[in-house]
C-alpha positions in Angstrom: 330.6 173.3 182.8 328.6 175.7 180.5 327.2 172.8 178.5 325.9 171.1 181.6 324.2 174.4 182.7 322.7 174.7 179.3 321.3 171.2 179.3 319.8 171.7 182.8 318.4 175.1 181.9 316.8 173.8 178.8 314.9 171.2 180.8 313.2 173.9 182.9 309.7 174.9 182.3 308.9 178.4 180.8 308.1 179.7 184.2 311.3 178.3 185.9 313.4 179.9 183.0 311.8 183.3 183.6 312.4 183.0 187.3 316.1 182.1 186.6 316.3 185.1 184.3 314.9 187.3 187.1 317.5 186.0 189.5 320.4 186.6 187.0 319.1 190.1 186.3 318.9 191.0 190.0 322.4 189.6 190.6 323.9 191.6 187.8 322.2 194.8 189.0 323.4 194.2 192.5 326.9 193.6 191.4 326.9 196.7 189.2 325.4 198.8 191.9 328.1 197.6 194.4 330.8 198.2 192.1 329.6 201.7 191.4 329.3 202.2 195.1 333.0 201.3 195.6 333.9 204.0 192.8 331.6 206.5 194.5 333.1 205.8 198.0 329.9 204.8 199.5 330.9 201.3 199.9 334.1 200.8 201.9 336.8 198.3 200.7 339.1 198.8 203.6 338.7 198.9 207.2 341.5 201.4 208.1 340.6 204.8 209.5 342.8 206.5 206.9 341.1 205.4 203.8 342.2 205.8 200.1 340.3 207.4 197.4 339.4 205.7 194.0 339.3 208.1 191.1 337.8 207.1 187.8 339.3 209.3 184.9 338.5 209.6 181.2 341.6 211.0 179.4 341.7 212.1 175.9 343.9 214.7 174.0 345.8 215.6 177.1 342.6 216.4 179.0 341.2 214.5 182.0 337.6 214.3 183.3 337.0 212.8 186.8 333.9 210.7 186.2 333.2 210.0 190.0 333.7 213.5 191.3 332.2 213.7 194.9 330.7 217.1 194.0 328.7 215.7 191.2 325.8 213.1 191.2 327.1 209.8 192.3 327.3 206.9 189.9 324.9 204.7 191.9 322.2 207.4 191.5 322.8 207.7 187.9 322.5 203.8 187.5 319.4 203.7 189.6 317.8 206.4 187.5 318.5 204.5 184.3 317.1 201.2 185.9 313.9 202.9 187.2 
């Protein structure tokens, strides 16, 4: 499959290759933003009224840091500031 995609891509003009690259970049940014939105709790993954909470922890030497603390800047905003 990857070989066929490579063959087709290599037959594209420079302008078409750039356009495909832009589509890939946009798709990866949207996927990342959506995933971070799920971690932030701004994108719902369940329809129930009583929703769960996703916590992203970094643990080292017996200490834990909550990386998606609702009281801090959300991950989507951090990602957007890096992209802009």
